[in-house]
GUMI-237500 format. One record per residue (C-alpha): residue number from 1; chain; x, y, z. Coordinates in nm, 4 decimals. Layout:
N
NODE   nr  kette         u         v         w
NODE  NUM      A         X         Y         Z
...
% end
This chain:
118
NODE   nr  kette         u         v         w
NODE    1      A    4.1108   10.6106    6.7227
NODE    2      A    3.7460   10.7136    6.7430
NODE    3      A    3.5168   10.7080    7.0466
NODE    4      A    3.1573   10.8123    7.0996
NODE    5      A    3.0417   10.8331    7.4597
NODE    6      A    3.3648   10.6528    7.5608
NODE    7      A    3.2730   10.3575    7.3347
NODE    8      A    3.5454   10.2611    7.0910
NODE    9      A    3.4295   10.2737    6.7287
NODE   10      A    3.6230   10.2082    6.4100
NODE   11      A    3.4867   10.4660    6.1664
NODE   12      A    3.4570   10.3695    5.8008
NODE   13      A    3.2775   10.6811    5.6713
NODE   14      A    3.2032   11.0203    5.8222
NODE   15      A    2.9636   11.2651    5.6586
NODE   16      A    2.8465   11.6043    5.7712
NODE   17      A    2.5271   11.7933    5.6799
NODE   18      A    2.4516   12.1560    5.7621
NODE   19      A    2.1797   12.3905    5.6465
NODE   20      A    1.9726   12.6927    5.7265
NODE   21      A    1.6002   12.7476    5.7605
NODE   22      A    1.4748   12.9507    5.4627
NODE   23      A    1.0964   12.9596    5.4185
NODE   24      A    0.9740   13.1255    5.1016
NODE   25      A    0.6699   13.3521    5.0987
NODE   26      A    0.5014   13.4088    4.7650
NODE   27      A    0.2730   13.7146    4.7793
NODE   28      A   -0.0089   13.7483    4.5275
NODE   29      A    0.1634   14.0398    4.3615
NODE   30      A    0.5371   14.0850    4.3621
NODE   31      A    0.8495   13.8809    4.3973
NODE   32      A    0.9188   13.5939    4.6345
NODE   33      A    1.0251   13.6938    4.9827
NODE   34      A    1.2785   13.4749    5.1605
NODE   35      A    1.2899   13.4842    5.5401
NODE   36      A    1.5985   13.3641    5.7250
NODE   37      A    1.5084   13.1970    6.0559
NODE   38      A    1.8505   13.0714    6.1550
NODE   39      A    2.0526   12.7624    6.0899
NODE   40      A    2.0125   12.3967    6.1711
NODE   41      A    2.2495   12.2177    6.4011
NODE   42      A    2.5209   11.9981    6.2553
NODE   43      A    2.4063   11.6466    6.1548
NODE   44      A    2.6821   11.3869    6.1437
NODE   45      A    2.6400   11.0385    5.9975
NODE   46      A    2.9063   10.7798    6.0748
NODE   47      A    2.9349   10.4208    5.9553
NODE   48      A    3.1608   10.2213    6.1822
NODE   49      A    3.2544    9.8826    6.3205
NODE   50      A    3.2398    9.7956    6.6894
NODE   51      A    3.3598    9.4806    6.8583
NODE   52      A    3.1951    9.3112    7.1550
NODE   53      A    2.8370    9.2718    7.2693
NODE   54      A    2.9050    9.4937    7.5720
NODE   55      A    2.9898    9.7923    7.3523
NODE   56      A    2.6887    9.7177    7.1298
NODE   57      A    2.4431    9.7174    7.4200
NODE   58      A    2.6055   10.0256    7.5744
NODE   59      A    2.5732   10.2073    7.2422
NODE   60      A    2.2013   10.1183    7.2274
NODE   61      A    2.1365   10.2713    7.5706
NODE   62      A    2.2718   10.6099    7.4584
NODE   63      A    1.9571   10.6760    7.2512
NODE   64      A    1.7327   10.6713    7.5577
NODE   65      A    1.9480   10.8969    7.7759
NODE   66      A    1.8409   11.2386    7.6458
NODE   67      A    2.2022   11.3545    7.6747
NODE   68      A    2.4780   11.4573    7.4360
NODE   69      A    2.8008   11.2585    7.4333
NODE   70      A    3.1515   11.3514    7.3217
NODE   71      A    3.2690   11.2398    6.9793
NODE   72      A    3.6449   11.2072    6.9516
NODE   73      A    3.8222   11.1375    6.6239
NODE   74      A    4.1840   11.1000    6.5224
NODE   75      A    4.2264   11.4797    6.5218
NODE   76      A    4.0841   11.5241    6.8727
NODE   77      A    3.7487   11.6238    7.0203
NODE   78      A    3.4795   11.6984    6.7625
NODE   79      A    3.2132   11.8201    7.0070
NODE   80      A    2.9149   11.6771    7.1906
NODE   81      A    2.6409   11.5086    6.9865
NODE   82      A    2.2944   11.3780    7.0659
NODE   83      A    2.2287   11.0277    6.9315
NODE   84      A    1.9319   11.0616    6.6925
NODE   85      A    1.9427   10.7019    6.5768
NODE   86      A    2.1800   10.4098    6.5978
NODE   87      A    2.1493   10.1008    6.3790
NODE   88      A    2.3444    9.7920    6.4831
NODE   89      A    2.3820    9.4897    6.2536
NODE   90      A    2.5812    9.1846    6.3500
NODE   91      A    2.8579    9.1121    6.1032
NODE   92      A    2.9013    8.7438    6.0360
NODE   93      A    3.2614    8.6669    6.1228
NODE   94      A    3.4477    8.3725    6.2682
NODE   95      A    3.7371    8.5591    6.4282
NODE   96      A    3.8081    8.9214    6.4966
NODE   97      A    4.1539    9.0732    6.5126
NODE   98      A    4.0516    9.4392    6.5422
NODE   99      A    4.0532    9.4526    6.9228
NODE  100      A    4.3238    9.2373    7.0720
NODE  101      A    4.2008    9.3144    7.4253
NODE  102      A    3.8854    9.1071    7.3545
NODE  103      A    3.8459    8.7412    7.2694
NODE  104      A    3.9091    8.6498    6.9052
NODE  105      A    3.5531    8.5104    6.8974
NODE  106      A    3.3934    8.8378    7.0183
NODE  107      A    3.1041    8.9468    6.7934
NODE  108      A    3.1634    9.2199    6.5353
NODE  109      A    2.8924    9.4739    6.4509
NODE  110      A    2.8374    9.7185    6.1667
NODE  111      A    2.6851   10.0361    6.3092
NODE  112      A    2.5361   10.3484    6.1609
NODE  113      A    2.5152   10.6547    6.3841
NODE  114      A    2.3075   10.9634    6.3106
NODE  115      A    2.4196   11.2324    6.5527
NODE  116      A    2.2844   11.5858    6.6067
NODE  117      A    2.5270   11.8559    6.7186
NODE  118      A    2.4537   12.0925    7.0025
% end
C-alpha cells in the first residue's frame, strides 16, 4: 500500500530522476572546462489512482503548504518529498471496488504527482 501525506494512493507507475549540475566553460583558447556545482535533489514522478473526493481535495491542499510529506511504498518509508505539482483528473466510472471502506459510487481519480526530495 502506498501513502503520500497520509493519503492513500494506488500507484501505477513510479519513476525517479537524479542529476548533477555541470556547467561547461569554453575558453577562447584551450579545452572545455567542466565545473561541478553539486547534485540536484531526487525528483519522483508517480501516476496513481485515488478514491474519494475527500482524498482528492486533501491532496490538492498539499501543494500550498510549503512542507514536505512522507511517501510510503510497499517496501516502507521512501523519504519526505515536497509536492511540486499534482494533476487530478476524474476517471469516469460507475462503481469502484478499490476501497471497500468507501461507497461503491465514490468518485475515482487519476493523479500524477511530481515530488521533489529533500
